[in-house]
ChimeraX commands (.cxc) that place a marker at each C-alpha (Angstrom):
marker #1 position 134.83,55.22,74.68 radius 0.5
marker #1 position 137.29,56.00,77.61 radius 0.5
marker #1 position 140.98,56.54,77.76 radius 0.5
marker #1 position 142.12,55.38,81.09 radius 0.5
marker #1 position 145.68,55.55,82.96 radius 0.5
marker #1 position 145.57,52.88,85.80 radius 0.5
marker #1 position 146.07,53.87,89.23 radius 0.5
marker #1 position 148.87,51.56,89.57 radius 0.5
marker #1 position 150.91,53.61,86.79 radius 0.5
marker #1 position 150.66,56.72,88.94 radius 0.5
marker #1 position 151.36,54.94,91.84 radius 0.5
marker #1 position 154.55,53.42,90.51 radius 0.5
marker #1 position 155.55,56.92,88.97 radius 0.5
marker #1 position 154.71,59.99,91.11 radius 0.5
marker #1 position 154.37,63.20,89.06 radius 0.5
marker #1 position 153.78,61.21,85.63 radius 0.5
marker #1 position 151.22,63.05,83.71 radius 0.5
marker #1 position 149.82,62.00,80.27 radius 0.5
marker #1 position 148.56,64.70,77.79 radius 0.5
marker #1 position 146.12,63.23,75.07 radius 0.5
marker #1 position 145.39,65.28,72.08 radius 0.5
marker #1 position 142.33,63.99,70.23 radius 0.5
marker #1 position 142.33,65.19,66.73 radius 0.5
marker #1 position 139.46,65.04,64.21 radius 0.5
marker #1 position 139.02,65.38,60.67 radius 0.5
marker #1 position 142.67,65.20,60.14 radius 0.5
marker #1 position 143.99,65.42,56.60 radius 0.5
marker #1 position 147.19,63.05,56.84 radius 0.5
marker #1 position 147.87,62.05,53.31 radius 0.5
marker #1 position 150.88,63.29,51.03 radius 0.5
marker #1 position 154.34,65.02,52.16 radius 0.5
marker #1 position 154.43,68.39,53.41 radius 0.5
marker #1 position 157.75,70.39,52.53 radius 0.5
marker #1 position 157.44,72.48,55.54 radius 0.5
marker #1 position 156.89,69.94,58.15 radius 0.5
marker #1 position 159.83,68.15,56.53 radius 0.5
marker #1 position 161.98,70.96,56.87 radius 0.5
marker #1 position 160.92,71.29,60.31 radius 0.5
marker #1 position 161.90,67.40,60.98 radius 0.5
marker #1 position 165.28,68.01,59.26 radius 0.5
marker #1 position 165.79,71.17,61.49 radius 0.5
marker #1 position 165.25,69.08,64.69 radius 0.5
marker #1 position 167.50,66.47,63.62 radius 0.5
marker #1 position 170.18,68.78,62.94 radius 0.5
marker #1 position 169.80,70.40,66.41 radius 0.5
marker #1 position 170.00,67.00,67.91 radius 0.5
marker #1 position 173.12,65.98,65.84 radius 0.5
marker #1 position 174.80,69.21,67.11 radius 0.5
marker #1 position 174.04,69.33,70.81 radius 0.5
marker #1 position 176.86,68.05,72.74 radius 0.5
marker #1 position 174.30,67.32,75.69 radius 0.5
marker #1 position 173.40,64.23,73.64 radius 0.5
marker #1 position 176.82,62.77,73.27 radius 0.5
marker #1 position 176.05,60.24,76.15 radius 0.5
marker #1 position 172.31,60.27,75.52 radius 0.5
marker #1 position 171.47,57.42,77.86 radius 0.5
marker #1 position 172.48,59.73,80.95 radius 0.5
marker #1 position 170.86,62.60,79.70 radius 0.5
marker #1 position 168.21,63.54,82.54 radius 0.5
marker #1 position 165.03,63.31,80.28 radius 0.5
marker #1 position 166.05,59.81,78.83 radius 0.5
marker #1 position 167.62,58.40,81.86 radius 0.5
marker #1 position 164.26,58.90,83.98 radius 0.5
marker #1 position 162.49,56.70,81.15 radius 0.5
marker #1 position 165.24,54.06,81.31 radius 0.5
marker #1 position 164.88,53.90,85.09 radius 0.5
marker #1 position 161.05,53.66,84.53 radius 0.5
marker #1 position 161.59,50.55,82.23 radius 0.5
marker #1 position 163.52,48.80,84.63 radius 0.5
marker #1 position 161.28,49.34,87.35 radius 0.5
marker #1 position 158.58,47.49,85.63 radius 0.5
marker #1 position 160.84,44.72,84.45 radius 0.5
marker #1 position 162.05,45.75,80.89 radius 0.5
marker #1 position 165.81,46.05,79.83 radius 0.5
marker #1 position 165.96,49.74,78.54 radius 0.5
marker #1 position 169.06,48.46,76.17 radius 0.5
marker #1 position 166.84,45.95,74.57 radius 0.5
marker #1 position 163.76,47.86,74.51 radius 0.5
marker #1 position 164.66,51.46,74.49 radius 0.5
marker #1 position 162.04,54.10,75.10 radius 0.5
marker #1 position 160.97,55.58,71.83 radius 0.5
marker #1 position 162.71,59.14,72.49 radius 0.5
marker #1 position 166.01,57.28,73.16 radius 0.5
marker #1 position 165.47,55.44,69.68 radius 0.5
marker #1 position 164.83,58.64,68.02 radius 0.5
marker #1 position 168.02,60.42,69.64 radius 0.5
marker #1 position 170.38,57.41,68.83 radius 0.5
marker #1 position 169.00,57.33,65.27 radius 0.5
marker #1 position 169.68,60.90,64.68 radius 0.5
marker #1 position 172.95,61.01,66.49 radius 0.5
marker #1 position 174.13,58.16,64.30 radius 0.5
marker #1 position 173.69,60.31,61.13 radius 0.5
marker #1 position 170.51,58.61,59.97 radius 0.5
marker #1 position 167.56,60.91,58.73 radius 0.5
marker #1 position 164.01,59.85,59.95 radius 0.5
marker #1 position 161.64,58.83,57.50 radius 0.5
marker #1 position 158.39,60.93,56.65 radius 0.5
marker #1 position 156.06,58.38,57.23 radius 0.5
marker #1 position 153.11,60.83,57.16 radius 0.5
marker #1 position 152.41,64.41,58.42 radius 0.5
marker #1 position 151.22,63.15,61.95 radius 0.5
marker #1 position 153.99,60.72,62.56 radius 0.5
marker #1 position 156.62,63.63,61.42 radius 0.5
marker #1 position 154.78,65.89,63.97 radius 0.5
marker #1 position 155.21,63.46,66.96 radius 0.5
marker #1 position 158.90,62.96,66.12 radius 0.5
marker #1 position 159.37,66.71,65.87 radius 0.5
marker #1 position 157.63,67.11,69.30 radius 0.5
marker #1 position 159.71,64.31,70.71 radius 0.5
marker #1 position 162.93,65.57,69.66 radius 0.5
marker #1 position 161.95,69.09,70.45 radius 0.5
marker #1 position 161.23,68.63,74.01 radius 0.5
marker #1 position 162.90,65.32,74.47 radius 0.5
marker #1 position 160.00,63.28,75.61 radius 0.5
marker #1 position 158.14,60.35,74.22 radius 0.5
marker #1 position 155.29,61.33,71.72 radius 0.5
marker #1 position 152.96,58.92,69.52 radius 0.5
marker #1 position 149.47,58.16,68.79 radius 0.5
marker #1 position 146.67,55.83,67.46 radius 0.5
marker #1 position 143.93,55.70,65.02 radius 0.5
marker #1 position 140.77,55.72,67.25 radius 0.5
marker #1 position 138.61,54.37,64.35 radius 0.5
marker #1 position 140.06,51.02,64.96 radius 0.5
marker #1 position 139.40,50.86,68.67 radius 0.5
marker #1 position 136.88,48.36,70.00 radius 0.5
marker #1 position 136.55,49.02,73.54 radius 0.5
marker #1 position 138.29,51.48,75.86 radius 0.5
marker #1 position 141.99,52.38,75.86 radius 0.5
marker #1 position 143.77,51.68,78.83 radius 0.5
marker #1 position 147.61,52.61,79.93 radius 0.5
marker #1 position 148.29,49.67,82.39 radius 0.5
marker #1 position 150.35,46.94,83.73 radius 0.5
marker #1 position 149.67,43.81,81.32 radius 0.5
marker #1 position 148.48,40.48,82.99 radius 0.5
marker #1 position 150.18,38.55,79.92 radius 0.5
marker #1 position 146.98,37.64,78.30 radius 0.5
marker #1 position 146.92,40.54,75.89 radius 0.5
marker #1 position 148.13,40.19,72.32 radius 0.5
marker #1 position 150.73,42.46,70.55 radius 0.5
marker #1 position 151.08,42.35,66.79 radius 0.5
marker #1 position 154.32,44.08,65.74 radius 0.5
marker #1 position 154.02,46.85,63.43 radius 0.5
marker #1 position 154.22,45.78,59.70 radius 0.5
marker #1 position 154.11,41.93,60.96 radius 0.5
marker #1 position 150.39,41.02,60.96 radius 0.5
marker #1 position 151.36,37.20,60.77 radius 0.5
marker #1 position 153.33,37.65,64.55 radius 0.5
marker #1 position 151.54,37.54,67.77 radius 0.5
marker #1 position 153.53,38.39,71.07 radius 0.5
marker #1 position 152.24,38.44,74.56 radius 0.5
marker #1 position 153.74,41.27,76.87 radius 0.5
marker #1 position 155.24,40.38,80.16 radius 0.5
marker #1 position 153.29,40.50,83.41 radius 0.5
marker #1 position 153.64,43.66,84.84 radius 0.5
marker #1 position 154.98,45.25,81.74 radius 0.5
marker #1 position 153.15,48.89,81.24 radius 0.5
marker #1 position 151.21,48.57,77.87 radius 0.5
marker #1 position 148.61,50.69,76.06 radius 0.5
marker #1 position 145.93,48.42,74.91 radius 0.5
marker #1 position 142.29,48.05,73.68 radius 0.5
marker #1 position 140.12,46.71,76.58 radius 0.5
marker #1 position 137.81,45.45,73.77 radius 0.5
marker #1 position 139.79,42.66,72.33 radius 0.5
marker #1 position 143.12,42.94,74.31 radius 0.5
marker #1 position 144.99,44.22,71.40 radius 0.5
marker #1 position 148.12,45.95,72.64 radius 0.5
marker #1 position 148.81,49.46,71.02 radius 0.5
marker #1 position 152.16,49.93,72.45 radius 0.5
marker #1 position 154.46,47.63,74.47 radius 0.5
marker #1 position 156.36,48.72,77.29 radius 0.5
marker #1 position 154.71,52.03,77.60 radius 0.5
marker #1 position 156.60,53.83,74.52 radius 0.5
marker #1 position 158.72,51.17,73.31 radius 0.5
marker #1 position 157.20,49.48,70.20 radius 0.5
marker #1 position 153.83,50.43,68.49 radius 0.5
marker #1 position 151.31,47.78,67.21 radius 0.5
marker #1 position 150.06,47.25,63.82 radius 0.5
marker #1 position 146.27,47.70,64.16 radius 0.5
marker #1 position 146.38,51.06,65.65 radius 0.5
marker #1 position 148.83,52.49,63.51 radius 0.5
marker #1 position 148.54,56.02,61.84 radius 0.5
marker #1 position 148.04,55.98,58.01 radius 0.5
marker #1 position 147.45,58.29,55.35 radius 0.5
marker #1 position 143.73,57.98,55.52 radius 0.5
marker #1 position 143.79,58.28,59.31 radius 0.5
marker #1 position 141.07,61.00,60.35 radius 0.5
marker #1 position 140.70,60.34,63.93 radius 0.5
marker #1 position 143.62,60.02,66.34 radius 0.5
marker #1 position 144.74,60.22,69.95 radius 0.5
marker #1 position 148.17,61.71,70.38 radius 0.5
marker #1 position 149.82,60.58,73.58 radius 0.5
marker #1 position 152.51,63.08,74.94 radius 0.5
marker #1 position 154.21,61.75,78.33 radius 0.5
marker #1 position 155.77,64.05,81.12 radius 0.5
marker #1 position 157.67,62.27,83.56 radius 0.5
marker #1 position 159.90,63.77,86.08 radius 0.5
marker #1 position 162.22,65.81,85.71 radius 0.5
marker #1 position 159.91,66.89,82.90 radius 0.5
marker #1 position 157.34,68.74,84.66 radius 0.5
marker #1 position 153.55,68.74,84.01 radius 0.5
marker #1 position 153.80,72.36,82.80 radius 0.5
marker #1 position 156.44,71.35,80.08 radius 0.5
marker #1 position 154.40,68.54,78.97 radius 0.5
marker #1 position 151.48,70.64,78.17 radius 0.5
marker #1 position 153.89,73.08,76.32 radius 0.5
marker #1 position 154.72,70.32,74.27 radius 0.5
marker #1 position 151.00,69.39,73.78 radius 0.5
marker #1 position 150.13,72.94,72.90 radius 0.5
marker #1 position 153.08,72.97,70.32 radius 0.5
marker #1 position 151.69,69.55,68.89 radius 0.5
marker #1 position 148.04,70.99,68.76 radius 0.5
marker #1 position 149.63,73.98,66.68 radius 0.5
marker #1 position 151.42,71.80,64.20 radius 0.5
marker #1 position 148.38,69.25,63.77 radius 0.5
marker #1 position 146.01,72.10,63.07 radius 0.5
marker #1 position 148.51,74.00,60.66 radius 0.5
marker #1 position 149.70,70.94,58.60 radius 0.5
marker #1 position 146.66,68.41,58.92 radius 0.5
marker #1 position 143.88,70.90,59.26 radius 0.5
marker #1 position 142.50,69.17,62.21 radius 0.5
marker #1 position 140.17,70.09,65.06 radius 0.5
marker #1 position 142.09,69.22,68.27 radius 0.5
marker #1 position 141.47,69.24,72.00 radius 0.5
marker #1 position 143.86,68.51,74.84 radius 0.5
marker #1 position 143.14,66.40,77.84 radius 0.5
marker #1 position 145.22,65.82,80.87 radius 0.5
marker #1 position 145.36,62.50,82.68 radius 0.5
marker #1 position 147.10,62.70,85.95 radius 0.5
marker #1 position 146.71,60.99,89.43 radius 0.5
marker #1 position 143.96,63.28,90.18 radius 0.5
marker #1 position 142.02,62.72,86.92 radius 0.5
marker #1 position 142.99,59.42,85.61 radius 0.5
marker #1 position 140.34,58.98,82.68 radius 0.5
marker #1 position 138.23,60.76,80.00 radius 0.5
marker #1 position 135.25,60.24,78.09 radius 0.5
marker #1 position 135.08,60.50,74.47 radius 0.5
marker #1 position 131.89,61.10,72.60 radius 0.5
marker link #1:1,2 radius 0.2
marker link #1:2,3 radius 0.2
marker link #1:3,4 radius 0.2
marker link #1:4,5 radius 0.2
marker link #1:5,6 radius 0.2
marker link #1:6,7 radius 0.2
marker link #1:7,8 radius 0.2
marker link #1:8,9 radius 0.2
marker link #1:9,10 radius 0.2
marker link #1:10,11 radius 0.2
marker link #1:11,12 radius 0.2
marker link #1:12,13 radius 0.2
marker link #1:13,14 radius 0.2
marker link #1:14,15 radius 0.2
marker link #1:15,16 radius 0.2
marker link #1:16,17 radius 0.2
marker link #1:17,18 radius 0.2
marker link #1:18,19 radius 0.2
marker link #1:19,20 radius 0.2
marker link #1:20,21 radius 0.2
marker link #1:21,22 radius 0.2
marker link #1:22,23 radius 0.2
marker link #1:23,24 radius 0.2
marker link #1:24,25 radius 0.2
marker link #1:25,26 radius 0.2
marker link #1:26,27 radius 0.2
marker link #1:27,28 radius 0.2
marker link #1:28,29 radius 0.2
marker link #1:29,30 radius 0.2
marker link #1:30,31 radius 0.2
marker link #1:31,32 radius 0.2
marker link #1:32,33 radius 0.2
marker link #1:33,34 radius 0.2
marker link #1:34,35 radius 0.2
marker link #1:35,36 radius 0.2
marker link #1:36,37 radius 0.2
marker link #1:37,38 radius 0.2
marker link #1:38,39 radius 0.2
marker link #1:39,40 radius 0.2
marker link #1:40,41 radius 0.2
marker link #1:41,42 radius 0.2
marker link #1:42,43 radius 0.2
marker link #1:43,44 radius 0.2
marker link #1:44,45 radius 0.2
marker link #1:45,46 radius 0.2
marker link #1:46,47 radius 0.2
marker link #1:47,48 radius 0.2
marker link #1:48,49 radius 0.2
marker link #1:49,50 radius 0.2
marker link #1:50,51 radius 0.2
marker link #1:51,52 radius 0.2
marker link #1:52,53 radius 0.2
marker link #1:53,54 radius 0.2
marker link #1:54,55 radius 0.2
marker link #1:55,56 radius 0.2
marker link #1:56,57 radius 0.2
marker link #1:57,58 radius 0.2
marker link #1:58,59 radius 0.2
marker link #1:59,60 radius 0.2
marker link #1:60,61 radius 0.2
marker link #1:61,62 radius 0.2
marker link #1:62,63 radius 0.2
marker link #1:63,64 radius 0.2
marker link #1:64,65 radius 0.2
marker link #1:65,66 radius 0.2
marker link #1:66,67 radius 0.2
marker link #1:67,68 radius 0.2
marker link #1:68,69 radius 0.2
marker link #1:69,70 radius 0.2
marker link #1:70,71 radius 0.2
marker link #1:71,72 radius 0.2
marker link #1:72,73 radius 0.2
marker link #1:73,74 radius 0.2
marker link #1:74,75 radius 0.2
marker link #1:75,76 radius 0.2
marker link #1:76,77 radius 0.2
marker link #1:77,78 radius 0.2
marker link #1:78,79 radius 0.2
marker link #1:79,80 radius 0.2
marker link #1:80,81 radius 0.2
marker link #1:81,82 radius 0.2
marker link #1:82,83 radius 0.2
marker link #1:83,84 radius 0.2
marker link #1:84,85 radius 0.2
marker link #1:85,86 radius 0.2
marker link #1:86,87 radius 0.2
marker link #1:87,88 radius 0.2
marker link #1:88,89 radius 0.2
marker link #1:89,90 radius 0.2
marker link #1:90,91 radius 0.2
marker link #1:91,92 radius 0.2
marker link #1:92,93 radius 0.2
marker link #1:93,94 radius 0.2
marker link #1:94,95 radius 0.2
marker link #1:95,96 radius 0.2
marker link #1:96,97 radius 0.2
marker link #1:97,98 radius 0.2
marker link #1:98,99 radius 0.2
marker link #1:99,100 radius 0.2
marker link #1:100,101 radius 0.2
marker link #1:101,102 radius 0.2
marker link #1:102,103 radius 0.2
marker link #1:103,104 radius 0.2
marker link #1:104,105 radius 0.2
marker link #1:105,106 radius 0.2
marker link #1:106,107 radius 0.2
marker link #1:107,108 radius 0.2
marker link #1:108,109 radius 0.2
marker link #1:109,110 radius 0.2
marker link #1:110,111 radius 0.2
marker link #1:111,112 radius 0.2
marker link #1:112,113 radius 0.2
marker link #1:113,114 radius 0.2
marker link #1:114,115 radius 0.2
marker link #1:115,116 radius 0.2
marker link #1:116,117 radius 0.2
marker link #1:117,118 radius 0.2
marker link #1:118,119 radius 0.2
marker link #1:119,120 radius 0.2
marker link #1:120,121 radius 0.2
marker link #1:121,122 radius 0.2
marker link #1:122,123 radius 0.2
marker link #1:123,124 radius 0.2
marker link #1:124,125 radius 0.2
marker link #1:125,126 radius 0.2
marker link #1:126,127 radius 0.2
marker link #1:127,128 radius 0.2
marker link #1:128,129 radius 0.2
marker link #1:129,130 radius 0.2
marker link #1:130,131 radius 0.2
marker link #1:131,132 radius 0.2
marker link #1:132,133 radius 0.2
marker link #1:133,134 radius 0.2
marker link #1:134,135 radius 0.2
marker link #1:135,136 radius 0.2
marker link #1:136,137 radius 0.2
marker link #1:137,138 radius 0.2
marker link #1:138,139 radius 0.2
marker link #1:139,140 radius 0.2
marker link #1:140,141 radius 0.2
marker link #1:141,142 radius 0.2
marker link #1:142,143 radius 0.2
marker link #1:143,144 radius 0.2
marker link #1:144,145 radius 0.2
marker link #1:145,146 radius 0.2
marker link #1:146,147 radius 0.2
marker link #1:147,148 radius 0.2
marker link #1:148,149 radius 0.2
marker link #1:149,150 radius 0.2
marker link #1:150,151 radius 0.2
marker link #1:151,152 radius 0.2
marker link #1:152,153 radius 0.2
marker link #1:153,154 radius 0.2
marker link #1:154,155 radius 0.2
marker link #1:155,156 radius 0.2
marker link #1:156,157 radius 0.2
marker link #1:157,158 radius 0.2
marker link #1:158,159 radius 0.2
marker link #1:159,160 radius 0.2
marker link #1:160,161 radius 0.2
marker link #1:161,162 radius 0.2
marker link #1:162,163 radius 0.2
marker link #1:163,164 radius 0.2
marker link #1:164,165 radius 0.2
marker link #1:165,166 radius 0.2
marker link #1:166,167 radius 0.2
marker link #1:167,168 radius 0.2
marker link #1:168,169 radius 0.2
marker link #1:169,170 radius 0.2
marker link #1:170,171 radius 0.2
marker link #1:171,172 radius 0.2
marker link #1:172,173 radius 0.2
marker link #1:173,174 radius 0.2
marker link #1:174,175 radius 0.2
marker link #1:175,176 radius 0.2
marker link #1:176,177 radius 0.2
marker link #1:177,178 radius 0.2
marker link #1:178,179 radius 0.2
marker link #1:179,180 radius 0.2
marker link #1:180,181 radius 0.2
marker link #1:181,182 radius 0.2
marker link #1:182,183 radius 0.2
marker link #1:183,184 radius 0.2
marker link #1:184,185 radius 0.2
marker link #1:185,186 radius 0.2
marker link #1:186,187 radius 0.2
marker link #1:187,188 radius 0.2
marker link #1:188,189 radius 0.2
marker link #1:189,190 radius 0.2
marker link #1:190,191 radius 0.2
marker link #1:191,192 radius 0.2
marker link #1:192,193 radius 0.2
marker link #1:193,194 radius 0.2
marker link #1:194,195 radius 0.2
marker link #1:195,196 radius 0.2
marker link #1:196,197 radius 0.2
marker link #1:197,198 radius 0.2
marker link #1:198,199 radius 0.2
marker link #1:199,200 radius 0.2
marker link #1:200,201 radius 0.2
marker link #1:201,202 radius 0.2
marker link #1:202,203 radius 0.2
marker link #1:203,204 radius 0.2
marker link #1:204,205 radius 0.2
marker link #1:205,206 radius 0.2
marker link #1:206,207 radius 0.2
marker link #1:207,208 radius 0.2
marker link #1:208,209 radius 0.2
marker link #1:209,210 radius 0.2
marker link #1:210,211 radius 0.2
marker link #1:211,212 radius 0.2
marker link #1:212,213 radius 0.2
marker link #1:213,214 radius 0.2
marker link #1:214,215 radius 0.2
marker link #1:215,216 radius 0.2
marker link #1:216,217 radius 0.2
marker link #1:217,218 radius 0.2
marker link #1:218,219 radius 0.2
marker link #1:219,220 radius 0.2
marker link #1:220,221 radius 0.2
marker link #1:221,222 radius 0.2
marker link #1:222,223 radius 0.2
marker link #1:223,224 radius 0.2
marker link #1:224,225 radius 0.2
marker link #1:225,226 radius 0.2
marker link #1:226,227 radius 0.2
marker link #1:227,228 radius 0.2
marker link #1:228,229 radius 0.2
marker link #1:229,230 radius 0.2
marker link #1:230,231 radius 0.2
marker link #1:231,232 radius 0.2
marker link #1:232,233 radius 0.2
marker link #1:233,234 radius 0.2
marker link #1:234,235 radius 0.2
marker link #1:235,236 radius 0.2
marker link #1:236,237 radius 0.2
view
């Protein structure tokens, strides 16, 4: 299996780097009180940080909104995941503790103000590609298995090349149902995106933080892979 970022993505968005963590033998069952406390701590910090008062214009969110517009998506209708998190928290709503891995994604996303998410690798049929859609791919929304959509041509998507199943629409907008992280997920790819003004170094620090959390709270073996314009793919055994 390969994980690939299309050259077209790097050409459209110079300086973009994706950090892919591969976590093996994760224990994702149950709720961890310490991890829940960390989640609430990050929510409190975001809620009380004046720089998020106009969160759409926060530099680390504005860059994603501009990226969405560049590939033809309205960021008001299809907000980047980090913008959705910040909006919800600023509105006084607590994030649900779906499971430990999802809690870790949300903690890291809020802590560094960058998109973070993941997919269950045991459900992949081909390779995983971050690429512009041609429109033939199929997206099944999270929790809606009887609904099928097609991405817009040119929309940046994360998909399974084996069957065209879209794992995430609009780069980091909406996760698909088939690759969702569940309590019994053992093998997962965690994606942490660094788009300028976030530097590759800052993205790697976020990835290291995620590694520490996954090791501590899920007991997994974790490796970090860096996908950039210089090296856009990795091979997984």
